[in-house]
N, C-alpha and C positions, 0 to 999 in steps of 0.2 A: 652793585659793582664796587670793588675795592681797588685802590691803588696802593702800591707798596713803595715806601720811601726809606732810604737808608739815612739814619741820623746817628752820628757817632758810632757807626758800625752796627747799630741795632735796626732791625726791620720793624717799621711802624706802619700799621695799616690804617687808612682813613676810609670811612664809608661814604659812598656817593649814591645817587639815584634814589630809589624808592625808600630805602631805609632812612635816609636823611630827611626825605620829605615827610615821613611819618613822625618825626620827632616833635614832642610837645613844645609849645611856645608859651611864654609868659607875657603879661602886659601890666602896665602901671595904671591903676584907676584912682580917681578922686571921688570920695564919698562925702557929700555935703552933710555937715552936722545938722541933726534934726530930721533927717529923712529916714524912712524905713519903719517897719511895724513897731519896733521897740520904742522909737521916739514919738511916732505919730499916734500910736494907740495906747501902749502900756504906760509910758511916762506921763501922758496927758491925764490918765486916770489916777495914777498914784501920786502925782505931783512931786516926783522925786528929783526934779531938776531945779536947782536954785538959781543958777546963772542964766543969762540969756544965751540961747544956743547960737544966735546969729553972731555973737562976739567970739565964738570958738573957732579955731582953725579947722579946716576940713581934714578928713582922714586921707592919707595917700598910702595905698597898699599895692604890693606886687602879687598878682594872682595868675593862675593858669588861664590861658585864653582858650575857652572851650567853644567859642563860636565856630560854626561850620562843622563840628563833630557830629557824627551820628550817634546820639545818646538815647538810651532806653528810659527816658524820664516820662513814662506813661504807665500808670498803675495797671492798666488792663493787660499788659504784657506778662504780669507776674502771677505765679501760683501763690495764693495768699492764705493766711490763717485769719480767722475772724478776729476783729478788734473793734472797740468802740471808736467813734469819730475822735479825731485828735483834739486835745484840750491844751490851752496855754498855761504855763507855769507863771506867767507874768514876770514880775521883777524879783521873784523869790528864787533862791538857790536850791530848789527842791526837785531837780530833774531825777534824782535817784528814786524819789517817791512816785513821781508821775509815770516814769517808764516802767517801774516794777509793779505798781498798782495796775497799770494797763495790762501788763503781762498776766497778773493774777486774774483779772477780769476775763482774759482769753482762756485761762485755765479753767475757770468756773464753767464757761460754755463748753469747752472740750470735754470736761469730766462729767458735767451734770446737765448740760443743755440749757442753762439759764443765762440770760443776758442781764448783767448787773452793772451798776456804776458804784464803785467803792470810793470813799473819801480819801484823797491823797493827803489833805491837810490834817486830818485826824492823826494819821501815822506820823506826820512831821511834828505835830504838837507833842505827841508822846516821846518822839525821838529827842526833842529839845529837853524834855524832863530828864531823860536818861543821860544825855550829854552833861547837863548841869549837875546831876547826881555824881557822876564820875569826877567832874571838875572839883566838886566839894570834897569828895572822899580822898582825892589825890592832892588836896591842898593847892589847887591851881595848876598842877602839872598834867594837864589834859587839854586836848583841842576842843574849843567851843566855837562853832561856826554853823553856817547854813547847810554845808555839804555833808553827805554820807554816802554809803554804798548800797547796792541793790539788796544784799543779804541783811541789811538792817530791817527790812520789812518783815522777814520771817521772825527775827528776834523780837521785834516790837509786837507783832500780832500774837505771839505766844504769851506775852505779858498782858497786853491791853485789848486784844481782840481787834475788831474792825467795825466800821459804821458805814451805812450807805451815803453816797454823795448828797442826796437830798436832805439828809439829817444834819449834815455839818459840812458847809462849803468853805468856811474860813474867810468868807467875804462878808463884811459888815459895812454899815453906813453907805450903802449904795455902790460900793466898789465893784468893778467889773474884773479887775486883775489883781493878782496877789502881789504883795510887797512886804517883805519881812525885814528890810534893812534897818529901819528905825527901831523896830521891836528887838532885833538881835543886838543892836547897839546899846539899847537900854539894859537888856539882860546881861550883856558882857560887862558893862560898867558896874552893875550890881555885883556880879560874881568877882570882879577884880577888887571891889571895895572890901570883900571879905579878907583879902590878904592884909589889909591895913587894920581892920577891926578884929581879926582873928576869931570871927564869929562863925565857926565852921559847923554849925548845927544843920544837919541835912534836912530834917523835916521843916524847920522854920524857913530856911533858904529856898526850898522848893515851893513853898507856899507863895513866896514873893515872885519867883519865876512864873508860876501859874497865873498870878494876878496880872503880871505884865502881858502875858499872852492873851488872857481873857479880854483885856482892854483892846488889843490890836486885832485879834482874829476870832474873838467870841469864845463862849464856854462850850466845850464839847458835850454832847448828850450822854446821859447814863442809861437812858431807855428811849426806844423809838418804835414805831409801828411799821411793819412791812407786810403788805397783803393781809391786813386785818389782824395780825398777830404781833404782840409786844416782844421785843428782843432787847437784850443788853449787848454791848459790844462783844462779849465773850460768846454768848449764845448765837449771835448773828454769824460769827465765824464758824462755830462748830455745827450748828443745826441748819443754817440757811445756805451759807456759801459752801460748807462741807469740803473745805480744802485744808490740807494738813501742811503747815509751814515747814515741817521737817522733811517734806517730800521734795523740796527745792534745794539745788546745789549750786555752788560757785565753781566755774571752770576758768582757770587762769593759765596764761602761758608767758612766763618770763624766765630768762636764763640765769638770773642772779640767785635763784633758789633751786634746790634739787628737783628734777622732774620725778613724777610718779610718787610724790609725797604731798600731804596736805601742809600748806605753808601759810605764813602771814603775807598779806599784800601790803607792802610798806609804802603807804601813801597817807597823807593827812586825813583824808575822809574815812579811812578805816581807823577811826579815833579810838575804838575799843580793842584794837590790835587782834582782830579775829584771825585765827590760824586754820580756818575751815576751807581754804581755797585749794581745790584740786589742781595742782600744777602739772601741765602736760606739754610735750614738745609741740612746736608750732604746726607741723603737718597734722598731727592728731587733733589739735584745736580747730583747724580749718575744716577737717572732715566732719568733726562733731557739729559745727555750725551748719554745714550744708545738709547733713543727714537729718538733723532735728527739724529743720524747716520743711524738707521734703516729706518727712513723716507726719506732718501736721502739728508740730509744736512751734510755738513762738518762744521768744526769749527777751530779756532785757540785757542790753550790752553797753559797756562803758569804755571810754577811751578819749582820744584827742580829736577835736574838731577845729583846730586852729591852723591847718595847713593851707598853702596857697592853692592846692588842688581841690579844696572844699568850696564849691561855688554857690553863692546865694543868688546867682542869676539863673542857673539851670537846675539848682537843687541836687546836683550830682557831685559825689566825692570820688576823686581819682588821685592816683599818685603819678605826677608828671615825671617823665624820664630825666628832666634836668635836676630833679631831686635824687631819684635813684631808679635805674632801669628795673623793669619787672623781674627779670631773671636774677637780680641780685637781692631781692627782698627775702631775707631769711632770719633765723633766730638772732644772729649777730647784729644785723641792721636794726632789728626791732629793739634789742636790748641796748644798743648804742644810743638810740634816741630816748629811751626811757632813762638811761643813766645820766645823759647830759641835759635831761629835762626839756628837750624839744618835743617829747611825747609826755603829756601830762594826763592825769585822770580827771578831766574837766567836764565831762558830760555823759549822761545816761540816756538811752533811747530804747525803743522796742523794735526788734526785727520781726516783720510780719509776712515777708514774701521773698521768693527767689525766682530769678530768670536765669536758666542754665544756658551756657554756651551761646551767648548772644551773637547772632549773625555768623555763627561758625568760627568765632574768634578764639574759642577754647577757654573763655573766661566767663565767670558767673557774675551776676549783679544781684543786689539785695534791696528789698523795699523796707524803708525805715520809717516808723512813726515817731514823731518828735514833738516835744512840748515847748521848745525854745522859740524866741522871737525871730531868729535867723531864718528858720524854715518858713516863715510867714511873710517874708518880704515880697513874694511873688504876687500877693494880693488875695483877698478872700474869695474872689470869683475864679481863681486858678485852681484846678483840681489837685495840684501839687501843694496847696496851702497846708503846711504842717507835716509834710513828708519829705524824705530824702531818698536818693538812690545811690547806694554804695557799690563801687566796683570791688571785687573780691580782694584786689591788692590793697585797697584802703583798709579793709578789715584786717588783713594779714599784717600790715605794717603798724597800724595806729590804734586798733581796738584791743584792749588788754585782757578783758575777761567778760564773762556773761553768766546770767542766772537762768536756770532752766529746770524743768522737772527731771527728777533722777531717772525716770524711765527712758527719757530721750537719749541718755548717755550711759545706759547700763553696761554696755560692752566696755566703755572707757573706765568706768568705776571698778570693774572686775580686776583691772590691772593694779589697783592700789591694795596695799596690805591692810 
């Protein structure tokens, strides 16, 4: 029901009744410092907290109140693609490797029927080498950090191959969780010292970088045995996994670059300035996500997980209408948030399932496999431990791009010159 009021000669309508009742609400919550999977499990293992947590002020946040909502946070409701059980990335900024490696594992099963576990940290080790190499070659004018993009895995595997998880975990000295903070701090300090010493010798500097990593996360193997046969990282990729890194493509949707062209994704984690991203309009992007999952493909997807509608209580991600109503989520709303940096490229995950038209509401939901600590706050005995449920509007507004097999988007790729 609407009532019309005249204000300054203008007719203004106000919604009452059922529409108003369905409006999403927010709430202020206080999170005690030291609570949650990150503090209670990961940081206890990596000893990364110096100060006493009890002396820190609690977090006060404004979030969407999802209590009382009928939410599809039950994995059995979803049509899914096979994936290994979720793993924690610990305190390391390697979501790009965990999400895309998990996607590659799903691809090995889809293409060859093999269930494998591939080392995420081996790829991260090699990525640090390449980041350091570019930093040295560019005389310090290049990003060196823990972050990267999903398509880094294809580039790294073509150079360094891959190794199984059991051959290289990156966990030493009894560690249960990954932590690269001190290691990256030490590597960064060394690289910055080159600016003073002007000792830009690539080979010599990379040996130092490797020695730092060897100390913190161990020496990666050059040979290993799988099912009674000896492999190198290169032969394991080619002869055992039998996946071609060139078969995977990056689909992007942002308005600041021309559509239907391959463009650069201009974020710090694209530190090598890759221009391999296929930039498509938002509607084509969403259709591609849906059709790929329905056709049995998974994907690694990246974007922003910092919104108030991203709940660590229900593990559901929604866009509340106090942010923006669903009908107004479009290319401009998406680009506006990217341009003002309220949408950041801060996390990578794997999409493994879809629930179409939930309860006849005309909207789809997606099952997300995650490696972060936030998805684990529900507790290890909860079936949602390590998983999220994304409303399609959240992907439409906040997920910027995804990595997928080229066959899943072949009709899309035909539109590119």
